[in-house]
N, C-alpha and C positions, 0 to 999 in steps of 0.2 A: 269646390272644396275638396280636398284630397285627404282621405283618412288612412292612418297608418297604425300599425300595431308594433309593439315592443317585441323584438326577438330576445327571449331570455337567455338563450344559449350564446348569443353573441354580444350580451350587454354585461357591463360591470358596474358596481356602485361600491365605493369604500369609504369608510369613516375613520378618521384618525383622531385620536385623543391624545392630549399631553398632559403630564402631571406637574403640578406646581407646589411651592410650599417649602417650608424649612427642611424636610426630609424627602423632597421629591426625587432625588437621586436613588432612593431606595424603592421607589415606585416604578411603574412601567408606562412608556408611552406605548399606545396600542393602535393596531390596524384592525378593523372589523370589516369584514365583507358581508354583502347581502347576497345570499345564495339563491333567493327566490324573488324574482321581481316580475311584476306584470304591469302593463300600461299601454296607452294609446295616445295618439296625437292627431290634431286636425290642423291642416294647413289652408290658408286662404291667402294666397299671394305671399307677401313677407309676414303677415300676421299669422299667429298660430296659439292653440291651446294644447295642453298636455295634462294627462293624469298619469301618476305612478304609485303603485302600491308596494310595499315591502312587507313581507310576512316577518313579524318579531321572532317568532320561533326559528327563523332561517338566518338570523344574524349570527355569524360565527367569527370568533377571534383568529385572525390569520396569523398573528405573532406580535413580537415586539419590535417597535421602531428604535432604531439607533441612528438618531439624525432622521434622514429620509430612506435609510436602508431597511429592510424588514428581515427579521430573524425569526423564521417560522419554528424554530426549534427551542426557543428560550423558555417556554412555558410547559409545565406538565399537563397532562390531559385533565386532571383534576382542577388545576387553576383555571384552565380554559372554561370547563363546565361552570365553575363558581362565577367568574366574570360573566358568562353569558346569562346565567340565572339571575344574577343582580341586574344586568343590563334589562332583561325582560320585566322582571318584578319591581325593581325600584326605580329605574330610569324611565321606562316606558309605561310604568304603572299597570302592568298586566294587560296592556292593549294588545290585540292580535295583529293589527295592522299599523303601519306608519303610512299616512295618506299624504301625497304630495301633489299639489295643483300648480301649474306654472302657465304663464302666458307671455306673449311679447308681440312687438309691432316690427321687429327685425330679428335676423337670425343670430346676432352676436350678444344677446342680452336677454335674461328671463326675469320676470317678477314671480316669486314663488312663495307659496303658503304651505307650510308643513304642520300637519296635525296629528296629535298623539292623545292618549286619554287625558292627560294633565291640562292641555290647551293647545294653542297654535301660535306660530310665528310667522312673520312675513321677512322675507329677505330678497336680495338680488344676487343673481348667478351670471358669471361671464361663461359664454358659449362659444364653440366653434362648430360648424356643421360642414359635412362633406358628402358628396355623392359616393356611395359604396357600390354602385352598379345594380342593374336590375330594379331600379326604382327605390332602392333602399337609401336611407339618410343615416349618416353617423353623426352623433351629437356628443361632443366632449365638452367638459367644463368642471369648474369647481366653485365652491362658495363657502362661507362661514356660517355657521348656525349657533346661536346662543342657547344654551340649555335653560338659562333663567327665564328667557323670553317665551319658552314652551311650558313653563311653570314647573319644571324639574327642580328639586331640591338639590342643593350642593352635594356632590358626590365626593365623599371623603374617605380616606383610609383610617385604620385604627388610631383612636385618640387624636385624630385630625392631623396626623403627621404629615400629610399631603392632601391634595385634593386634585380633581380633574379640572383642568381650565375650562371656564364657561364656554369659551369658543371652541367648537369642534370643526375640523375641516372635512369637507364632503367632496370627493372625486368622482367623477363619472364618465363613462364611455359607453354610451347606448346606441344600440342599432334599431331602427325603425323600417318595418317593411309594408308595402302596400296591403291594406286590408282585402281579405277576400282571395 
């Protein structure tokens, strides 16, 4: 069995939200980054298990999405703080950590369980792995996560003019290095 630890300085996890509804054009599609990640994995041939923890306080609004292009200057510092506070307090229910557990029998797909204060949800993720030298493995992928499946109440704008689409997109590029 091969044990690996996540290299947080060489890893990135991004969450993309999209607004929907009658006045969605007045709202923002957002990109949120996880600036503090910790995790580990165990490999046994092609089979593997992994754990990833994201500190809720370290989720940061990177900017506004215009299609798939990020505009990091579109929001004021106050708007960013307000969105980050709502994310921690309302969406994550005050949880300190987002807990992610994954496993697979091949390196191209993961069965994932995401847990926050309000509940947990199962999903599948597409993966791509590659050797990054010196025993390190790079894992990239994406998945869709339903907020409702996590027990999160609908995230709405003032007077219900828009809401955040239930399905959020998660993109990741993780580097795992040999333990010890």
